[in-house]
C-alpha positions as CSV (number, residue, x, y, z in Angstrom):
1,M,28.9,28.2,15.3
2,R,28.0,24.5,14.9
3,K,25.3,25.2,12.3
4,N,27.7,27.2,10.1
5,D,30.3,24.4,10.3
6,R,27.7,21.8,9.3
7,R,26.6,24.0,6.4
8,R,30.2,24.5,5.3
9,G,30.7,20.7,5.4
10,L,27.6,20.2,3.2
11,R,28.9,22.8,0.7
12,I,32.3,21.0,0.5
13,V,30.5,17.6,0.0
14,L,28.3,19.1,-2.7
15,W,31.4,20.5,-4.5
16,L,33.1,17.2,-4.3
17,L,30.0,15.5,-5.8
18,T,29.5,18.0,-8.5
19,L,33.0,17.9,-9.8
20,P,33.0,14.2,-10.8
21,M,29.4,14.7,-12.1
22,F,30.7,17.3,-14.6
23,F,33.5,15.0,-15.6
24,I,31.1,12.1,-16.1
25,A,28.7,14.3,-18.0
26,S,31.5,15.5,-20.4
27,M,32.6,11.9,-20.9
28,A,29.1,10.8,-21.6
29,G,28.7,13.7,-24.1
30,S,31.8,12.7,-26.0
31,L,30.7,9.1,-26.0
32,L,27.3,10.0,-27.4
33,E,29.0,12.1,-30.0
34,V,31.3,9.2,-31.1
35,M,28.3,6.8,-31.1
36,G,26.3,9.3,-33.2
37,R,29.1,9.5,-35.7
38,M,29.4,5.7,-35.9
39,I,25.7,5.4,-36.4
40,N,25.8,8.1,-39.2
41,E,28.6,6.2,-40.9
42,A,26.7,2.9,-40.7
43,V,23.6,4.5,-42.1
44,D,25.7,6.0,-45.0
45,V,27.2,2.5,-45.7
46,L,23.7,0.9,-45.7
47,D,22.3,3.7,-47.9
48,S,25.1,3.2,-50.5
49,A,24.7,-0.6,-50.3
50,I,20.9,-0.3,-50.9
51,N,21.3,2.2,-53.7
52,E,23.9,0.1,-55.5
């Protein structure tokens, strides 16, 4: 009985840890996407400035 309870507790803890990890991962992904867009825009601006 005790072993199963401990395993169940570990499973709950793992679930609680993985949920915020998914949230942080999605946040980081969107941040990287925004940063990539900003970098692309900056590169475009630099290219147009150099070409002109």
